[in-house]
C-alpha positions in Angstrom: 0.2 0.1 -0.2 0.8 3.7 -0.5 2.4 4.9 3.3 3.1 7.7 3.2 1.1 9.9 5.4 -1.1 7.1 6.3 -1.3 5.7 9.6 0.7 2.4 10.2 0.9 0.1 13.6 3.8 -1.8 13.1 3.6 -4.9 15.7 6.3 -6.3 17.3 8.5 -3.3 16.3 11.6 -4.0 18.0 14.1 -1.3 17.4 11.8 0.5 14.7 13.5 -1.1 12.0 10.3 -0.6 9.8 10.1 2.9 10.9 13.8 3.5 10.0 13.2 1.8 6.0 10.6 4.3 5.7 12.8 7.2 6.4 15.5 6.0 4.1 12.8 5.6 1.0 11.7 8.7 2.0 8.2 7.4 2.7 6.8 9.1 5.8 3.9 7.3 7.6 2.1 8.3 10.9 4.0 5.4 12.6 2.8 3.9 16.1 5.3 0.7 16.9 4.6 -1.8 19.9 6.6 -4.4 21.2 6.5 -6.2 24.5 9.6 -6.5 25.2 9.8 -2.9 27.4 13.8 -3.0 26.1 13.6 -2.5 22.9 11.1 0.4 23.1 13.1 2.3 25.0 16.1 1.5 22.1 13.5 1.9 19.4 12.6 5.7 21.3 16.0 6.9 21.5 17.0 5.5 18.2 13.9 7.5 16.9 12.6 9.8 19.1 10.2 11.3 15.9 8.0 8.2 16.1 5.8 6.8 18.8 6.8 3.9 20.1 4.7 1.9 23.0 5.2 -0.9 25.3 2.1 -2.6 24.6 0.4 -6.2 23.9 -1.2 -6.6 21.0 -3.8 -8.5 22.4 -4.3 -6.7 25.4 -4.7 -3.2 23.4 -8.0 -1.2 24.2 -10.2 -1.5 21.3 -9.7 2.6 19.4 -12.6 5.2 19.5 -15.3 4.6 17.1 -14.1 6.0 13.7 -10.3 5.3 14.8 -8.5 2.7 13.3 -4.8 2.6 11.5 -5.1 2.7 7.9 -2.2 0.2 7.7 -1.0 -2.3 10.4 1.6 -4.7 10.0 3.8 -7.2 11.7 7.6 -8.6 10.6 8.7 -12.1 12.0 6.8 -12.3 15.7 5.2 -15.5 15.4 8.6 -17.3 14.9 9.7 -17.9 18.2 6.3 -18.5 19.8 6.1 -22.1 21.6 3.5 -22.3 23.5 0.0 -22.7 21.0 1.7 -20.9 18.2 -1.0 -21.6 15.2 -3.5 -20.0 17.8 -1.5 -17.3 18.8 -1.0 -16.5 14.5 -5.3 -16.6 14.1 -5.6 -14.5 17.5 -3.4 -11.7 16.8 -3.8 -11.5 13.0 -7.4 -11.4 13.5 -6.7 -8.6 16.1 -4.6 -6.5 13.6 -7.8 -7.1 11.2 -10.1 -5.6 13.1 -7.6 -2.4 13.9 -6.7 -1.4 10.9 -8.9 0.5 7.9 -7.5 -0.4 5.0 -5.2 -3.3 5.2 -3.0 -6.0 7.1 0.5 -7.6 6.3 1.8 -9.9 8.0 4.7 -12.6 7.2 5.2 -16.3 8.8 7.9 -19.1 8.1 6.8 -21.6 5.9 6.4 -25.8 6.6 6.9 -25.7 2.5 10.8 -24.4 3.7 13.6 -27.3 3.2 13.9 -27.7 6.5 11.0 -26.5 8.8 11.0 -29.8 10.8 14.3 -28.4 12.2 14.9 -26.6 15.2 12.5 -24.9 17.8 11.0 -22.3 15.5 7.5 -21.9 14.4 6.3 -22.5 10.6 2.9 -22.3 10.0 1.2 -23.8 6.8 0.5 -21.6 4.5 -2.3 -22.5 2.6 -4.6 -23.6 6.3 -3.6 -19.8 7.2 -4.8 -18.3 4.0 -7.8 -20.4 4.7 -8.4 -18.4 8.2 -7.3 -15.5 6.5 -10.0 -15.7 4.0 -12.8 -16.3 6.9 -11.3 -12.7 7.7 -11.6 -11.0 4.5 -12.0 -12.8 0.7 -9.4 -10.1 -0.4 -6.5 -11.9 0.7 -3.2 -12.5 -1.5 -0.5 -15.0 -0.6 3.0 -14.4 -1.3 5.3 -17.7 -1.5 7.9 -16.2 -4.3 10.4 -14.0 -2.6 12.5 -15.9 0.0 12.5 -20.0 0.3 11.8 -19.8 4.0 8.8 -17.9 4.6 5.4 -16.4 3.0 3.8 -13.3 3.8 -0.3 -12.4 4.1 -2.2 -9.1 2.3 -5.7 -8.8 3.8 -7.4 -5.7 2.7 -11.0 -4.2 3.4 -12.0 -3.0 -0.2 -10.6 -4.7 -3.6 -7.3 -2.4 -4.8 -7.1 -1.3 -8.2 
């Protein structure tokens, strides 16, 4: 999506790398980052003081005021290390992200289609099962599994894209 001038919620923002990337690309969203690790949020605030960073849990965020959603809600890399009920958490988090967006959601997940998906302690999701769940939220869903052999991204839209 066109992020310049639009509101963006970066879930699991870590050090604010996405905000930094946007700045290097001359993209200026109304950026908010949240992370459950207080030290990450503290460091992000130090590195990128012009942006809003909050120590917050996506699933515990209060409902926004009527009519106030973020245009875009994004998450990158937040599911890989989840050990307790990772599939359930993925579904709950994605549904919550979609409830908070006005335009679209984008998230990535390690893929069971990856050559070494069964090795290690990282969570790998089945791309087609994940897409099937997402289509229960909106039929306007796109699965991308063509950019890296280990993961995939899903985009969920509120309206058809031109």
